[in-house]
N, C-alpha and C positions, 0 to 999 in steps of 0.2 A: 173611635177617638175623634173629637171635634177638631175643626180647623184651627180654632183658637188654642186648643191644647197642644196641637202639633207645632204651632207658631211659637208658643212659650218654650217648648223643648228645644226647637231649632235655635232660638235666641240664646239659650243657655249653652248650647253646644258651640255656637259661633263664638261666644265670649271665651269659652274654655279653650277653643282651638286657636282664637285670636292670640286667644292666648298661644470553594469553597475555599477555602483555606488558602494559605500562601505557602511558599517553599519551592521545591523543585518543580520543573516543568512537567505537567502530567503527560502520560503516554498518549500518543496519537492513536486514533481509531479510524477505521475505514467508514466514511459516512454511509456507504451503501449497505453496511451491515448494522446500522443503528436505526431503530424504528423512530419515526417522527413522533414527538410528544403529542399526546392527544389532549385537546382542550376539554375541560370538564363539561360534560353535557348536563344542562339544567332544563327542566321542563316546568311548565305552569302547574301549580297545585291549586285545586279547588277545595274549599272547606265548607262544611255546614257550620252554622253558628256555634253549636255546642262543642264541636271539635276545637274551636279556637277559644271559646269562652272560659272553659275550665282552666286552661293554662294562664289566661289573662287574670283570672281571679287569684290564682296562686301568686303571680308576679305582683299584683296590686297589694296583696296582704303581706308580702315581704316588704313592700314599701312602707305600709302602715297596717298593723294587725287589725285595726277596726275599719279598714277601707271596704266600702260597699259600692256596687255598681248603680248607676242611675240612667244609663243609656247604652244601647248596643245597636250598631247599624252596619249594613253591607255597603261596599263602595263599588260602583260600576267601573269597569275597565274595558278595553277593546278585546280582552281575552275571554269574556263571558257575558251573557245577557242577564245572568242572575236567575234564569229559569232553572228549575229542579231544586231550588233552595240552596244553591251553592254560589260562593263568590271567591275571588282570589284575594280579596282584602276585607277584613272585618275590623271595626274600631269600637272600642268600649271606653266609657267614661266612668271613673271611680272617684269617690270623695271620702275624706276622713273628717268626721265630726270633731275629733279631738284637736286637729290641726287647723280646721277650717279651710282646707285646701283640696285640690283635685288634680288628677292626672289622666291623660288619655293614653290608652294602650292600643297598639296595632298588631294584627296578625296578618302576615302577607305571604302569599305563594306566587306573587306576580313577578313578571320579568320586565314590566314597563319601567323605563328610566325614572319616571316621576313617582313610582310606587315606594312605599316604606321599605326599609331593609327587610329582606326575606327572613322569615321567622318572626320573632317578637321584638318590638321596640316600644319606647314610651316617650312622652313629651316631658317638658319641664313641669314642676309643681307650681300651681298658681292658686290664688284665692278663688273660692267658688261664689257664684251669685246667691242672693238670699233665698231663692226658691229651691235650691238643690236638695236640702234635707228632706223636703216633702216628696222627692222623686226617688229616693234611695229604696232599694229592694234587696231581699235576701237572694243570693245566687241559686239556692236550691229551688226557688220558685220556677225556674226555667226547666220545664219537663218536656215540652213539645219543641223538637228541633225545627230548624228552618225548612228542611226538606218535607217534613210532615205538614208544616203550616202551608207550604206551597201547594201540596197535593189537595189540601182542603179548599184552597181558593179556586182551584179548577172546577170544583163542584158548585161554586157560587159566582159564576160569571167569567172566571179566568180562562176557562177552556175556549170560550168563544173569541176572546181577545187574542189568544195565541193562534187560533185558526185564522183570524184576520191578518195577523202579523206574526209570522213564525220567529221573527227576531225581536219581538217585544221585550223591552227592558223591564226588569223586576227588581225592586229595591225593598229591603227588609229593615224595619225599625222596631226595636224592643224597648218599651217604657212602662213605668208604673203609672197606672191611672189612679190617682189619689181619690178621685170622686167615686169611682166604682170599686175601689179597693181590689184591683186585679192587675196582674202583670199581663200586658197585652202586646201581641204582635200586630203591627200595622204593615201589611204587604201592599206596596204601591206598584201598580202597573203603569210605569212611566219612568223617566230618568230622574225625576224629582217631584216633590209635592206640587210644584207650580204647573207642571205640564202633564200631570197624571191623567190617565184615561179611566182609572178606577182604583178603589182602595178597599181592602178587606181586613177586618179586625177580628182577631181570634184571642181566646184565653190561652196564654202561653203555658199555664200550669196544666190545664185539662185538654187543651186542643180544641175546645168547643168553639164553634162559629158564633160570633157576636153580632156583626153587622157588615154590610157592604154598601158602597156608594160611589159616587163620582169624585 
């Protein structure tokens, strides 16, 4: 996927996102015989893309039956590097042609204070940019999960980057390539497109390697 293509998608996303009771005294109890209440223990949950995506599709189509996705991405946190194709946070953008609007949906297993609500959440509905209809794709096109995509990148330069830096950050972007007519994974070795050390593009339907570069 070209730098210009990624920039167009990033601009659309940036716009979108800019876009007990009373009565008698209760009987006393001996504190030594009462177990201390246990705080609910929560742990970080890592998801592959498809584990979150199917539920986000259902939520989006409850919002609008004709809602279709046009972007999916992982979000880096201090809880994971993104290696192995898993992330604590995934975000997806959906649009409804009939309404001319879009919404962002988040899937979170993160414990970070700034993270989205654990589970699923969504943004407010906003008008979408003019190019969004050309980016919409059918959810069923996503057949290759992010962990499978990551494994393929290791065979095309990713392994050497992980060897050089075991804590190498990896970010996943899923978009429709209107020119090539294919749903594509862009796996970025780096915290963002701006500081990436490498990028690998795969066919998200078949899992086939398409290209790799800096």
